[in-house]
N, C-alpha and C positions, 0 to 999 in steps of 0.2 A: 490405408487400412483402418486407422482410427475413425476417420470421417464416415466411412461406411458403417462401422460399429456404432458410432454416435447416431447416425440416421436410423438404423434398423433397431437399435436397442434403447439407448438413452432417451431418445425423443418420445418413446412410448411410456416412459416413466415420469412420475412427478419429479420436477427439477430438484427439490430438496432431497427426495429419496435417492435420486441418482447421485447427488453430491455425496451423501453419506456412504453409498456403496463404493464409489470411486475412492473416497477417503479411506475406507476400510482396507481396500486393496493396497493402497499406497503404504499404509501403516504396516500391514502384514509383510509386504515385500521388504520393507526396511528392517524388519526383525530377523530376516534370514540372511546370515553372513555372506554365503556364496552368491545368492541372488542379488542382494543389494550391491555387492562389488561389481557384478556383471552389469547391472542396470546403470550404475554410476559411470562405468567405463563407456557405455553406449550413449547415455543421455546427457552426461555432464563432462564432455571433453574440455580441457583447459587451454586457453589461448593466452600466452604470455603478454601479448600486446594489449589485452583487455584488462590487465590488472589495474585496480582502482583503489584510491585512498579517499575516504570521506570521513569527516568528524574525527580524524586521527586513527581511523580503523582501516585495515587493509583487507581487501576483498579480491576474490578471484576475478571478478568482473563487475560491471555496473548494474546488472539486471537481477531484480529480486521479485519476490512474491508480495503483492499488496495485502494489507490487512483485510480480514473478512473471510478468508478461506480456512485458516487454522485459528479459530477463535480462542481455543483453550490450550494451545501449546502442546498438542498431542502428536503432531506429525512433522516436527521441525527437521529431523533427519530424513524423513521420507521426501520432503520437498527439496532438501539439499541434494538428495540422491537423483532427483529429476532435473538438477542443473541450476536451481536458483541460487544466486550468489549471496543473497540475504533473504531472510524470512521475517516478515513483520506479522506477529501474532496479535490476536484481538479482533475487534475491540473488546477490552476487558473493563468491566464496571466495578465500582466499589463493593457492591453486593451481587450475589447470583440472581439471575432473572431469566425467565423462560422466553422472553421476546414476545412479539406480537402473535396473534392467533394464525394458524395455518388456514389457507394457502397464503404464502408470503414470499414466494420466489417464482419468477416467471421468465421463460425463455422467449425472446423475440428473434427467432431464427432468421427471418428475412433481413433483419437489421443487424445481425450478429451482436446482439445486445441482451442484457438482462435487466429486469426490474425486480428490486428486492425491497421489502419492508420488514426485514428480519427483526429489527428492534433491539439490537445488541443482546441477542440470546447468548449467554455465556455462564460459566461456572462461578464467576466472581473472583475478585483479586486475591483473596486468601487461598483459594484452591489452586489457582493458576500459579501463584508464587510458590506454593509447596511443590507443584509439578516441575517447575523450572529448577528449583533447588535440588530435587532428586534426580534430575536428568543427567545421564552420562553420555556426552556427545559421541556420536559415531563419525560424523563428518564435520569438518571445520566450516562453520558458516556464521555469519553475523546475524544476531537475533534482535530485532526491534520489537518493542512492546508498545502497543497502541491502547490508550486508555480513554474512556468516555464517562459520561454521567449516568448514574443509575436512574431509571425512569421515574421512580417514585420520589426522588430527591427534588425538592423545590429549586427553581432556578437560583434563588437567593443563597442557597446552601451548596451550590455546585462546587465552589472552590474546595470546601472541606471534603467533598466526596472524591474529587480528583487527588487531593493530598493523601487521603487514605490509600488509594490505589498506588500512588507514588511511593509511599513509605513501605508498602508491601512488595512492590515489583522492581523498583529502581535498581537494586543491587543485582538483579538477574538480567538487566537489560543492557545490551550494547549501545542502544539508543532508545529514547523514550519519545512517544508521540502523543500530543494532546489533540484529541479529535473533538472539534467543535462544529463539525460540518455535515454530519449525517442528517438527512431529512426525516429519519424515522423515530427520533426521540423528541417529543413535543418541547419546544422552546430551546432546543440545543443550539440551533443556528443563531439565535439571538446573542450567544456568547462570542460570536465573531466580531461584534461591535467593539471598537477599541476600548471604550470605557468599561466594558465587561471583561475584555480579553486581557488587558494589562494586569489587573489584580490577580486574575486566575493564573496566568503564566508566571507571574512573580511568586505566587504561593507554591506552585509546582516546582519552580527552580529552587526555591529555598528548601522545600521538603527533600528534593533529590540530593542537594548538597549536605543537608543535615543527616540524611540516612546513609549516604555513601561517602565516606571521607578519604578513601585511598585513591580515588580517581574522580574525574568530572564526567558525569553521565550526560552525553549530548541530548539536548532537548529540541524537539521540532514541533511545529503546529501544522495541522492538516486543514486546508480551506476548501470551500465549495466553489464550483465553477459558476454558480449563479450570482456571486458577488458582483456588484457594479464595479466598473474600472476604478473609480475613486476609492472604493472600499478595499480593493486589492492593493492599491498604493498605500492606504492607511495601515494595512496589516504588514506590508513590507517595511514601512518606516518604523512601526512598532517593534518588529522583529530585530531590526538593527539597533534600535534604542535599548532593548532589553538584553541584547547579546545572545539571541537565540542561535542555535547551531544550524537550523534548517527550516525550510517550508516545503510541505508536500502539496503539489498542485496536480490534480484536484480529486476531490471526492465525487460522489455521484451527483446527478442533476435532477431537478424536478421538471425540467423542460421536456417537451414532447414533439417539437417541430420536426417535420420532414421524415417521419417514420413510415415504413412500408407495411408493418405488421397490422393485423386486424385490430379494429377499435376495441374489441373485447379485451385485448391484451394491453394496448397502448393506454387505455383508460384506467388501468390499475394504478393505485397510488403507490408511492415509494420512490426510491432513487434509481434512475436509469444509468447503467454503465455499459461499456463496450464501444463499438465503432462510432455511434452517433455523438459520443462525447469528445471525439478526437480533435476537432477543430477548436472548440472552446478551451479545452484543457491546454492545448498548445498556445493559444492566444494569452491565457493567463500566465503561462510559464514565461513567454517572451516578455510580458509586461513586468513580471517580477524580476527577471534578470536585468532588464533595462534599468530597474529601480535600485537593485541591491548589488549588481555586479558579482564580484567574487567574495564579497564580505560574508555571504551566507550560502550554505550549500542548498541547492534546490533538487527536489526529487520529482520527476515527471511521471504522472500516472493518469490514465484515462484514455481508452481507445488505442492502446499499444497492442497492435495485432501481429506485428512482424518486425524484422530487423530495420526496415526503412523507417517505420514509426519510431523505433527506439533511437535511431540515428538522428532523426529530426528533433527529437527531444534534447539530445545532447548538443546539437548545433544551436538550439534555442537557449540553452543555459543549464540543462540538468546534468549534474554529476552522476546521479543515480536515476534509474528508470525502473518502474514496477509494472507488472501485469497481473491480471486476475481473470476478467471475463473471457478474454481470448483463449485462456488455458482451457476453459470449458469446451470451446469449439475446436481448438487445435490439438488438444490431448498431450500425451507425455513427451512428444518431440518438440513442444513449443519453445522451451528455453534453449534447447540445442540449436534450433533453427535461428533464433534471435542471436545467439553468440556467434554462430558461423557467419551470418550475414553482417553482423557488426564488425567482425575481424576483417572481412573482405572490404567493407566500405572504408574502414580506417586505413587499410593498406593501399587503397586506391586514392586516398585523399592527400592533400598537401600537409597534413598534420602528422607529426612524428609520434604523438601519444594521444590518448583519449583526452587527457587533461587539456591539451592544446585546442582540441576541437570544441570543448565546452563553451557555449555562448558565441561561437565564431560568427554564425549568421546574424545573431542579434546585434553584435558589435558592428558588423558591416552595415546593417540597416541604419544604425545610428550615425554613421559618418556622413 
């Protein structure tokens, strides 16, 4: 039903307009008590065997919404209503910014992919912090906060900008993510180099600890799929050295190989997400797990279209899995289908729990 609706209606709309329309519907539905209860019952059934613990946080399952969909923390309950076990909001920058000029979001339907060059359009960390502070949760869900660099801030002053966002947002975050891997902010990916990343992550960790004294806010870093293998290893080693809680693999890619869509679309600048990212994000995840093992929690994202993709991420080493682009193509039953399929795969596997399955294939390959 949704796929027919998508083909007949959404594909005729500008992708960003369609996003805002769907987003508005989700938010409205979550405000109506009877409707949201009905939708949550239909779209977010719980499976006891999928219960997951990560960073000391308990979740209904391992499958969450990646950053980028709810940039300003306005639909957390709506996304939980649709079945996502955790919702990562953002990317939020120190100062509000409009992002890049439109058009900046493109559907590559034959490739089941998106290209975006949104440019971290968001209300800024002060406004988002106020919104999170005022929020009265309807559904219990884990909320991650993804922070990035304000575009006009020079690279040399990036750490101070991240610290500003950390001081405003850390107390409202179940976990905090440092995004240094979007291709749409000039110079941002340079911060993935360990000589830049070490002082940045150290400053954010200190700011989070200084700001929130009654608990430890888990800190993660999100990396690009375009890193060379040796750079992936370097980030993994740095994460262990600094005592980070997790690594998210991966963000969007600037690569364009093997796409089926017309050149007028594939030639657009920006980050490519969706199915074409599947293989490389899985490779990076395996490499990270082989390097860090169980010392750091890994989050797999990129090309997760269905339960099989999520299961492969778990076997590769991901404790948590995230989706975004496939949600555009699969619609409101996306999370439900992933959960149902994951439960079936776990029950048919030799593993008693999801935790046992994490990294199982990567460990076998290393023997």
